[in-house]
N, C-alpha and C positions, 0 to 999 in steps of 0.2 A: 503495497499499500504504499502511496505519495505522502507528503508530509501535510499537515492539516492547512489548510487556507485560511490565512489570518484578513479579518476583516478590518477595515480602517475606522479610528473611530471620531469619525465626522460627527456622528448621533448616536446617544444611549439607547437601550431597548426601548424604553419608555416616551422618548421622546420620537421615534421612528414610528412607532403606533399610534402616539397622538396626531403626527402628519399624515398616517394612512387614513385615520378617521375623517381628515378634512380634505383628503386627496378627493378629487373629480373623476378620475380615469381610476376604474376599477383595476387594471392590469398593474398600473404603477403603485396601489396601495396594497396586491398582492405581494408584489416583490419587498415592498418594504415590511410589511408581515412577517415574511419568511426570515428574513435579514434579521429583525426583531428578534423571531424566535432562534436564529442560530447563534445570535448573542447572547442568549439567554441561557444558552448550555445546552440545547436542543440539539442532536446528532444531524449531520447534514441531510439525512434521508427521511427523518422525521420532521425537519423546521421547513423541508420542500414539499412533502406530502400535505403536511397541515394547510400550504398554500396553494395547493393543488398542483403543483409541479415538480419535474424529474431532478434526481440530486444533481445533476449534471449541469441540466440550467440553471440551480442555483448556484452552481459554482460560477457558469458565466456571468451571472448577472451581478455577483458578489465581485467579481473583477472588476466590471464595468463602473460597480456604485464606489470600490478604491479608487477609481480613476476620476471619477466626475462626480461623488456625490449624489445628492438624490436626483439631478439631472440625469446622470447615466443609465438612469431606471428608465426612461422614458422611451418609448420606440422612435428608431429612427425613420425619415422619411424613406421610402423605398423608390427607386429609380423606374424610370417610363420606358416603355420601348421607345424607339426613333419614329417620328412623323414617317409614312408613307409616300406621301408627297411633300416636297418642297414648298416655301411659300410662295411661289413664283408660279410652280403649278397648280395650287389650292388658289390662287388669284385668277387664274385661267379659268378653272374648275368653276368657281364662284359665276364669273360672268357668263359662262355656258348655261350656268342654272339662272338665271337672271333673263337671258336671251329666248324669249318665246320660240319652241319649236316649230317649223315648218314641216308639215304632215306628207309633202313630197317629196322633202328630201330627207328630212329625219326620219320618217316612218311614225311618227307617233303627233299626237297634239299633246301631250302633256309627259313631261321627264320623269322617268321612274329611275329607280336607282340601277337598275339593271342596264336601263341605257346609258346612265352615267359613268358604269364600271366598264362598260364597252370602250367610250370615248375614253376613259383615263388610260386604258389596254392599248386603242390605237393611238391616243396623242401623245401619252408617254411612254408609254413600253411597260407599264407597271400595273400588274392582275390585283385588283383588288375584290376581296367577296360584298355580297351586298351588305350585309353587317357592319361591313369596315368601312364601306363608304356613307355609310348611315352616321359611322361614328365620325369621318371627317366634315361631315355636314354640320352636325352638331357642334363640334368645335368651330364651324365657321360662324356659328350662330343663325342657323336656319332651325325652321321648324317643319313638321311634319303637314301643315296646314298648306295648301294650293287653292289657287283660284278654279274654279270649275271652267271646265276647256267648253269650248263651243265647236261645235261641228262645221265644216268650211262650207257643206254645202247648206247650209241652216238659212229659213228665209225668215228675217227680223218681222216684215209684215205679216206673216201667216203667226208668227207666234203672239203677235200682239193682238190679231183679231182672235186668235185663242184663249188668252187673257181677259178679253172684255168679254166675250161671250161664253166660256166653257165649251165643254164636248159636246153637248145635247144642240141638237140642231132640229128645227122644226119643221 
């Protein structure tokens, strides 16, 4: 067995428990309680189990507590995957979304996610899934709402007559 892991004396056990009661983040509070239990003389295994963690996990938190005190017990921000499309490509995509599609040229009267995925593959050479494209559009500040499409062969006069008279004929 290795040597016992010493815990820095930033706070004593009663201070740690008092801080844990006031802590809003439950994960940080349980880490404080586990370290307080270890300071009170509990074995590392018993202190870890009482806080709902493994012995090795408690060891890792003790190392971080020794280095940074209470601030070391907070979760660190995690990295994110890089964007699939660059900023210039996102600007081109945004311009395409705001451009009304031409049914004869584009084959659609309203942009769908599948259409935008095809556009990104042809234009940028990058293949995105529909859910990936949806994430890109959300990060660009767009929502799911869209204007009602107008059929290219619709007759505005016939629509106005229908709205005035209704569908009943006499």
